C-alpha positions in Angstrom: -0.1 0.1 0.0 1.8 3.5 -0.6 0.1 6.9 -0.5 -3.4 8.1 0.1 -6.0 5.6 0.7 -7.5 4.2 -2.5 -11.4 4.4 -1.9 -12.8 2.7 0.7 -12.9 4.8 3.9 -9.4 4.4 5.2 -9.0 4.9 9.4 -9.5 7.7 11.6 -5.8 8.0 11.6 -5.8 8.2 7.8 -8.8 10.3 6.8 -7.3 13.1 9.6 -4.1 13.2 7.3 -6.3 13.1 4.2 -8.2 15.9 5.4 -5.1 17.4 6.3 -3.6 17.1 2.8 -0.1 16.4 3.6 1.6 13.3 1.8 1.8 9.8 3.4 2.9 6.5 3.0 1.2 3.3 4.4 2.8 0.8 5.3 0.9 -2.6 5.9 2.3 -5.9 7.6 1.4 -9.4 9.5 0.8 -8.8 13.5 2.6 -11.3 15.3 0.2 -11.9 17.5 2.9 -13.2 20.1 5.0 -10.3 20.2 6.1 -8.8 23.5 6.2 -5.3 21.9 4.0 -4.0 19.4 6.2 -1.2 18.0 9.0 -3.8 18.0 7.6 -6.3 15.9 6.1 -3.7 13.3 9.5 -2.2 13.1 10.6 -6.0 12.5 8.2 -6.8 9.6 8.9 -3.5 7.9 12.5 -3.2 8.4 12.3 0.0 10.0 15.1 1.3 12.7 13.7 0.9 15.9 13.8 4.5 16.2 12.0 5.8 13.2 9.0 4.2 14.6 7.6 5.6 17.2 4.7 4.0 19.8 1.7 6.4 21.3 1.2 5.9 24.8 -1.5 7.4 27.3 -0.7 9.1 30.5 -2.6 10.9 33.0 -0.5 14.0 33.9 -2.1 15.8 36.5 -5.5 13.9 36.2 -5.6 15.0 32.4 -5.1 12.3 29.7 -1.8 13.9 27.5 -0.6 11.5 24.3 2.9 11.0 25.0 5.2 9.9 21.4 7.9 8.5 21.9 10.8 5.6 19.9 9.8 1.9 19.9 13.4 1.7 20.9 13.0 3.7 24.4 10.2 4.1 27.3 8.1 7.0 28.5 10.2 9.1 31.1 6.5 10.4 32.9 8.5 12.9 34.8 9.3 14.4 31.6 6.6 14.2 29.9 4.7 15.4 32.9 7.2 18.5 32.6 6.9 18.9 29.2 2.9 18.8 29.7 3.1 22.0 32.4 2.4 19.3 34.9 3.9 18.0 38.1 3.0 14.0 38.2 2.5 11.2 35.5 1.5 8.2 35.7 0.3 5.5 32.4 -3.4 5.8 31.7 -5.3 2.7 32.3 -5.6 0.5 28.8 -9.6 1.1 29.1 -8.9 5.1 29.5 -6.7 5.0 26.7 -9.2 3.1 24.3 -12.1 4.9 25.0 -10.3 8.2 24.5 -8.8 7.7 21.9 -11.6 5.3 19.8 -8.8 2.6 18.8 -7.5 -0.1 20.8 -4.3 -1.1 22.1 -1.1 -1.5 19.9 -2.9 0.1 17.2 -3.5 3.4 18.8 -2.2 6.2 16.4 -1.5 9.8 17.5 -3.8 11.0 14.6 -7.9 11.4 14.1 -8.3 10.3 17.8 -12.0 10.4 19.3 -10.9 13.6 21.1 -8.3 15.7 20.7 -5.6 15.5 23.8 -2.7 17.3 24.6 0.1 15.7 22.9 4.4 15.5 23.6 6.1 14.1 20.8 10.2 13.2 21.6 13.0 15.5 20.4 14.7 12.9 18.9 11.5 13.4 15.6 13.3 16.3 14.8 16.1 14.7 13.2 14.1 12.5 11.4 13.4 13.0 7.2 10.7 10.2 8.2 9.1 8.9 11.2 6.4 5.8 11.3 3.5 6.0 13.9 0.3 3.5 14.1 -2.2 4.2 11.5 -5.1 3.6 13.6 -5.2 -0.5 13.0 -2.6 -3.2 13.8 -0.8 -4.3 11.1 -1.1 -1.0 9.5 1.6 2.1 9.9 1.9 5.4 8.6 4.8 6.9 7.1 5.3 10.8 7.3 7.6 13.7 7.7 8.0 14.8 11.3 6.6 18.4 10.9 3.1 17.4 9.7 3.3 14.6 12.4 3.7 17.4 15.1 1.1 20.1 13.1 -1.6 17.4 12.8 -1.3 16.7 16.6 -1.1 20.0 17.7 2.3 18.5 19.9 4.9 20.2 21.9 8.2 18.9 21.2 10.3 17.9 23.7 12.9 15.0 25.8 10.4 12.0 26.7 12.3 9.2 26.0 14.5 7.2 28.0 16.2 4.2 27.4 
């Protein structure tokens, strides 16, 4: 699959990207149901370096759901996310809360086209990349786009929020 979705409805993520008029490429892959990390499994399946494919995680920052977008090679630094979001304390959101807020299932949560727009922060490592891959809204589908478009479409801040 490449470039824009042809026919069909697409996912909320691809619909949002198309409506925004950005260029993107879709990459489908076989999902490994036994994978410990959806992101690393996607990177392996697509032959993409772990630092170029980002996972979308939800945390509660001072009680407010906030999106953290970090490379699959890293973990989310909750203290750094809280600071970047203007809060004091962060903890990971319950999976059911993440799914309810975004409209996506865990392992396929996209930072694009979420049910409601949440505050978001993308790890600063995205700035050094020509393109970045994030979930396109379902397991087995990644969307590749330029970092500036990801930042613009999510309304995200950019800060060092990854560790490891």
